[in-house]
Each structure stands twice: as structure tokens, then as C-alpha cells.
C-alpha positions in Angstrom: 0.2 0.2 -0.1 1.3 3.2 -0.3 2.2 5.7 1.2 -0.6 7.8 1.8 -3.5 6.5 -0.7 -6.4 9.2 -2.4 -8.9 9.6 0.4 -12.0 9.0 -2.5 -10.7 4.9 -1.6 -11.8 5.1 1.7 -15.1 6.6 0.7 -15.6 4.6 -1.7 -15.1 1.2 0.0 -16.7 2.2 3.2 -20.0 3.8 1.1 -20.3 0.2 -0.5 -19.6 -1.8 3.0 -22.2 0.3 4.8 -24.2 -0.5 1.3 -24.0 -4.0 1.7 -24.4 -4.4 5.3 -27.6 -2.8 5.3 -29.2 -5.0 3.1 -28.6 -7.7 5.9 -29.0 -5.6 8.6 -32.7 -3.9 10.1 -33.0 -0.5 11.9 -31.5 -1.6 15.4 -28.7 -3.6 14.1 -27.7 -1.0 11.8 -27.7 1.7 15.0 -26.0 -0.3 16.7 -22.8 -1.2 14.5 -23.0 2.7 13.2 -22.2 3.6 17.2 -20.2 0.7 17.6 -17.6 1.9 14.8 -18.2 5.5 15.9 -17.3 4.5 19.8 -14.3 2.8 18.1 -12.8 5.7 15.6 -13.6 8.4 18.5 -11.1 6.1 20.7 -8.8 5.2 17.6 -8.3 9.0 17.4 -7.5 9.4 20.9 -5.1 7.1 21.0 -3.6 8.1 17.8 -3.2 12.1 19.0 -2.0 10.8 22.9 0.7 9.1 20.6 1.5 11.9 18.5 2.3 14.5 21.3 4.5 11.9 23.1 6.6 11.8 20.4 7.0 15.3 19.7 7.4 15.2 22.9 10.5 12.7 23.7 11.2 14.8 20.3 11.3 18.3 22.0 13.9 16.2 24.6 15.7 14.0 23.2 
């Protein structure tokens, strides 16, 4: 995989996956899965921000 792939590939993948899943799930299941992935994404963003902050701090002190 290239270092920085275009975002449009991820948008197309996410859309295709959402459509495929929606054909197999009812509204409650879609809401639950949506909330789960939102929480997962939020937590990954927090962890990435913390890692970046620590990395910058280490570079300044090192």
C-alpha cells in the first residue's frame, strides 16, 4: 500500500460496505453497529493524538 493513498478509495470502500451491510441488517442492528464504529473511531483518534503528543515531546527532550 502506498504511503498516503487518496481518500476517495476509502470513501468508496466505506460506502460499498455500508450498503452491503444495510441489506442484511435491520434498523436496530444498523444503529448498534454505527454507534460501535463511531466509538471505535473516536477512541482510535484519542490514542493517535496521545501517541503523536508523546512523540513530539520525546523529540523535544531528546
